[in-house]
N, C-alpha and C positions, 0 to 999 in steps of 0.2 A: 062469072059464076062457075064453080066446079061442076063437072058432070060425073055423077057417081056410077061406079061399076057395081051393078046389083049383085048381092051376095048369094042368090039362089043357086045352089050347086057349086059354088066357088070355094076353093080351099081357104082355110083360115090362116091369117098371117099374124104372128106375134111380134110386137115391138116392145123392147125392154128399155126403159129410161132410168138411169141411175142419178140420184141427186143427194146433195147434202146442204149446201148453203149458197145457191145462186138462183134465187127465185125469179129474177128478171129474165135470165137466160132460159130457165125452165119453162116459163110461160110461153116464150117464143117457140121452143123446141116442141113442147106438148101441143101447142096450137097447130104447128106444121103437121104433126101426126094426125090430129083430129080432123084436119081439113083435107086429108088424102082423098084422091079420086077413087081409091079402092076402099070399100067400107067394111068388108068382113075382117075386122081387126080385133085382136085381143091386145090390149095395151097394159103392160105391167109397169107401174111406177114404183121404183125402189126408194123407200125412205131409209136412208143410211144414217140413222141417228140424227136426223135433220134438225135444223134450228126451228124455232117457233114459227117464224114467218113462212118458211118453206113448208112446214107441216100443214099450216092453214091453207096454203095454196094447193097442196096435194088433195086435201079433203074437198076443197072447192071444185077442183077438176073432176074428182070422183063423183060428186053429186050431180054434175052436169052431163055425164056421158056414161051409159051403162056398160060400154066396152072397156072401161078402165077398172083395173084391179090394183089394189095397193099391197105392197110387200114391205112390212115394217121390221126394222132392226132397232131395238131400244138403244144400243150402243153403236157409235160410229165404228165401222170396221177398218178405217184407215189407220195405218201406223207408219211413221217415218222410216222405220227399219224394215217394214214389210208392206209397202204401199199397195202391192197387187193382191193382198189378201182380199181386197174389194172384189177382185175377179173370181177368186176361188170360192168365196163365201156368198157374196151378193148375187153375182151373175149365175152361179150354179144353182142357187136356191130359186132364182127366177126361172131357170131352165126346167127344173123339176116341177115348178108350179104351172108352167105353160102348157097349152093344149093345142097350139097352132100346128099346121103342117110345115110352116116355114118360120124362121126366127131371125130377128135383127137386134143387135145389142148396140146401145148408143149412150154416150154421156149427155148431160143436160145442156151443154153449151153449143152443140152442133144442130144443124137444121136440115130436114129433108125437103126437096122440091115436092110440090103438090102431087105430082104423078109418079114419084119415085117407087113406091111400093107396087103400084099397078104394073110398072115396067119390070120389077123384079119377079113378080108372079108370072108375067108373060114369058120371061126367060125360063123359069122352072117348067112351066106348062108346055113350052115349045120344044123341049128335049127331055125325054123321060130319064136320061142318064145324067142330067144336069143336077149336081148336088150342092153347088155354090154359085153365087151370082153377085155382081157388083156393078156400080155405075161409075160416073166420073166425078172426081173431087174438085171443087172450087174452093179456094181459101177466102174467108171473109174476116173483116176486122171486128172489133168489139161492137161497133155500131151496125154491123150487118152488111157493110159495103164490100163488094168483091175486090180482092187484092190481085193485081197482076192479070187483068182480064184481057190483055192484048193477045194472049195465046193460051187458050184453054188446053190445047193438045200438045204440050211439050213432051208427053209420054203417053202410055196406054194405047198404043197402036196394036191392036190385036183383033182377031175375028170375034164374031158374036158367040161362038162356042169353040172351045179347044180343050185338049187334055190338060188337066191341072198340073201334072208333073212337068210338062213342057214349060209352062209358065213359071213354076217354082225354080226349075233348073236355069232358066234364062236370068232370073233375078240373082241367083247364086253366082252366075258367071260375070256379074257386074253390069248387065245391061239395064238401062232405064227406059228403054223404048216400049217394051211390052207391058211394063208394070212400074208404076211410081206413085206411091201414096204416103201421106204423113202419118197414117195410123190404121187401125182395123177398119176394113171396108166391106167384108163379105157378109152376105146373108146366106143362111144354110137351110137345107132340109133339117127339120128338127131331129129326125131319126139319125141322120148322118152325124150331127153334132154330138148326140148321145153315144153313138157307136164309137166315136174316136175320143171319148173321155171327157166330153163337156168342155169347160173353160179352164185352160191351163193358165198359170200366172204369167207365163211368157206368151200371152194370148195372141198377139199379132203374129209372132213367129209360128206359133202352134197352128193358127189358121192357114198360113201360107205353106208350111212344110209338113204339118201333121194331119191336115184334113183335105185341103184343096187338091193335093197331088193324086188322090185316090178316087177321082171321078172327073166328070166333065165340068168345066167352069164356064159360066155365062157372063157376058159383058154387054152393056148397053151404053154407048157414049152419049146418049141424050138423057140419061137418068142422072140428075145432079144431086150430089150430097155436099152440103156447105159446111166445111170444117173451119171452126172459128179459131183465129190466132189472137191471143190477148195476154195481158200481163199475169193473169191468174192461172195460166195453164199449169197443170200439175207436172208435166214433163220438164218445164223450165225450172220449177222449184226443185225437183228431184235431182236434176243435173247439177245445180249449184250446191246441192248437199252431198254430191258424190255417189248418189244411188243410180245405177244404170241397169240393174236387174241381172247382174252376172250369175248369181246362184240360180235364178229362175231359168236363164238361157242354157246354162250347163245342165240343169235338171232335164230340160226339154230334150237336149241333144242326147243325153244318156238314155232317156226313155225311148227315143227313136232308134238308138242302137240296140237296146234290149228287145224291143218289140219287132225290130227288123222288118218293118212294113215296106221300106223302100227296096228291099231285096227283090221284089217282083220286077224291078227295072234293072236288075243285075247287082251282084255283090260289090263291084267297083263303084257303081253309082251310089249305093247305100253308104259305103265308107266315105265317099267324097262329100255327100250331103252333111253327114254328122260332123266331119272335120271342118268343112267350110263354114257352117253355122258358128262354130266356136272361134275359128280364125277371124271371121268378120267382126264378131263381137270383141275380140281382143284388140283389133285395129281401132274400133270405136272407143274402147276403154283407154287406149293409149292417147287418143286425141282429147278425150274429155279430161283425163288426168292432167295433160299438159295445160289445157285451158284453165282448169281450176288452180293448178300450181302457180302459173304466172299471173293469176288474178288474186294471188295470196290467200286462196281458200285452202289452207294447208290441211285442215281436218277432212275436208271433202276429198282432197287428193289421196290422203292416207286411207280413206274408206274404200276408194277404188282399188288402190294397191293391195289392200288386205285381201280382197276377194279374187284378184287375178294374178298375183305375183308368181304363182307356181306354173303358169301356162307359158311355155316358151315363145309362142307367137307374139305375145304382148311385148316382150323385150326386143323382138325383131322389128316391130312397128314403132317402138319407142323413140329412136333417134329422129326418124322422119317426122313424127308427130311433134316433137319439140321444135324443130326448125320451121315447121309450117304454121306454128301458133303465133298469133299476133303478139301475145304477151312476151314471147321470146324475143321478137324483133324490137319490141319496145324496151325491154331490159338491156338488150345489146346496144341500142341507141343511147340510152342513158349512161351506160358505162363508157362507151367509146367517144362520146361527144367531147369531153374535156381534152382528149388527145387529138381527135380528128380536126376540130375547129382551128386550133393554132397552126396545124400542119397545112391545112387547105388555104388558110389566109397567107401563109408564107409562100406557097406555090402561086397563089393569085398575084402577089406583089412582085415576085421575081420572074414569073412566066406569064405575062399579060396576054400573050398570043392564045393561050388556052381558053381565055374568056371569049374570044371571038370565034374559036373553032369548035368548042365542045358545049353542046346544049346540056348534056348530063352534068358537066362540071359546074355550070352556072346554077343549075337546079340544086346541086349538092351544097354549094356555097350559101345560096339563099335559104335553104332549109336549116342548115346548121346555125 
C-alpha cells in the first residue's frame, strides 16, 4: 500500500497528460499518476479532439478525483505536416492553465513509478537553485514489461545536482555517459518554464539547450520513468513519412542565437552550441534520408531533402550515411550477386586450397 506524503505546506506539482485515441494506455498512465505517493497534485488531462471512447474515459477519471482538470480541444491539433503543433498549442495552453509550483509534461503511453513525483519534489526542495529535475528512464513494451533490464545504467552517470550547462555541453560533445534519454524527461519549476518561453515545437532540444543550461539540474537515479516502445509510436510514423522536425530545430537554433543566452558562458561557447545543434540535426537528417531512400520511401526522402538541402553539413554527412545504411548494403548485394557468384564458384573449383584456409571465403560462398 502506498504511503502518502501529506500536502500540508507542501508545494503543488502539476502533471499534464495529453491524449487522443489510446484509452487503454491512458488508463494505465493516469492510474500511475493518481496513485503517486505525493498527493498535492494538479492533474491536467488534455482532450486533443479525442475519440468518443477516450472522451468517456476522461470524464470518468475527472468524476473520481477532484485533482483532475480537463482541457478540451474540439478539433485534433495534430497535423502530418506540423505534428508538433500539439506542443505549441496543447502543452502551452495547459501551462497557462496550470497553478502548480512544478510541472511535468507527459504523453498518454508512458508511466511514472509510484514515487516518481515525490522524488522530483525532493530534488527541487533540496536545492533552491534547482530549476529542472529528472529520474532514470526504463523502456517498456506494449504490455508494460521492461525491455533490456540487464543494465539500467548504460548512461546517466552524474551527480545529484550539477550546473545544467555542463550537462548540455557534454551531450553536444557526443558523450552518452552523463545523459542519454529517448525523449523529453525534465520536470521544471513552472516559473522557469514560463521565463524561457514555455513549450517550443522542438521541445526536447529546447528543454536541454534552452532551459536546463541556465540553472542547476537535479537527478535521482532511483526515480523511474517508464517509456513505452510500441508500434503506434508517433516518432516511428513521422520518420517513415520523412518528418524529422528540421524547421523546428533550425527555428530553435536561430532563437538561441538571437536571444544570445548562452553568451554568459562565453561568445565562443554560444556560437558552438548554435552550430552544433544544427550540425547534429543535419547528420540525423542524412541518416534518415538514406534509410527512407533505400526503403523506397521516395516521397519521405524528398520531404527531408526539401527542408535540409541548403545546409552544407548535410552533404558532408551524406556519403557516410549512405554507406552505413542497411538498405545500401542490400541493394549492393542484389546488384553484385549475379557477378560475384560465378566468379567465386570459379575460384572455388580451381583453387580448392582456399576452402580449407579461409573461413571468410567459405562464408561468402555459402551466403551467395
